[in-house]
C-alpha positions in Angstrom: -4.0 8.3 21.8 -2.0 5.4 22.0 -1.3 5.9 17.9 0.5 9.3 19.0 2.3 8.3 21.7 0.2 8.3 25.0 -1.9 6.6 27.2 -5.4 7.6 28.4 -5.2 7.5 32.7 -9.1 9.2 32.8 -12.2 10.6 30.8 -14.6 13.0 32.1 -17.6 14.4 30.8 -19.0 17.6 30.9 -22.3 18.4 30.2 -24.5 15.7 29.2 -21.7 14.0 26.9 -21.6 16.9 24.6 -17.7 17.6 25.8 -15.1 14.8 26.8 -12.2 15.6 28.4 -8.7 13.7 29.1 -5.9 13.2 31.1 -3.4 11.6 29.0 0.3 10.4 30.4 3.3 9.9 27.5 4.0 6.1 26.8 7.5 6.0 27.9 8.8 3.0 25.2 6.6 4.2 22.0 7.7 2.7 18.9 5.6 4.7 16.0 6.9 2.7 13.6 5.7 -0.9 14.8 1.9 0.9 15.5 1.7 1.6 11.5 3.5 -1.6 10.9 0.4 -3.2 13.0 -2.2 -1.4 11.6 -1.3 -0.8 8.1 0.8 -3.7 6.8 -2.1 -6.1 5.5 -3.5 -3.1 3.7 -0.3 -2.1 2.2 0.6 -6.2 1.2 -2.5 -6.4 0.0 -2.4 -3.5 -2.6 1.1 -4.4 -4.0 0.3 -7.9 -4.6 -2.3 -6.9 -6.4 -0.3 -4.1 -8.1 1.8 -7.0 -8.8 -0.6 -9.9 -10.3 -1.5 -7.1 -12.8 1.5 -6.5 -14.1 2.1 -10.3 -14.3 -1.0 -10.7 -16.5 -0.2 -7.8 -18.2 2.9 -9.3 -19.2 1.7 -12.5 -20.0 -1.0 -10.8 -22.6 1.5 -9.2 -24.3 3.7 -12.3 -24.4 0.5 -14.4 -25.9 0.0 -11.4 -28.3 3.8 -11.4 -29.6 3.8 -15.2 -30.2 0.8 -14.9 -32.5 1.7 -12.7 -34.6 4.3 -12.3 -37.7 7.9 -11.0 -36.3 7.3 -6.6 -35.9 9.1 -3.8 -35.6 7.9 -1.8 -32.9 8.7 1.6 -32.0 9.1 2.9 -28.3 10.3 6.3 -27.6 12.8 6.7 -30.3 13.8 3.0 -30.3 13.5 -0.1 -32.5 12.2 -3.0 -30.8 12.3 -6.4 -33.0 10.4 -9.1 -32.1 10.7 -12.6 -33.1 9.2 -15.6 -32.4 11.6 -18.1 -34.2 
């Protein structure tokens, strides 16, 4: 309930815990962004940093491969890229 801006005031069970009724109150200073940040910041940061690391590793592999090969022409979307190892 807190995530949507409500605070539980009272909770009442009916029929041997089959149903639960909540009395709630709207929280005055609710900040959804703060709740999102608390709940998802670490996960989003880890996913982003994993993506960055994967890209850095891919660039390192490409750079190593190009440094070991003689100069070549590579065609990417009809553009000619020339890599030299001078």
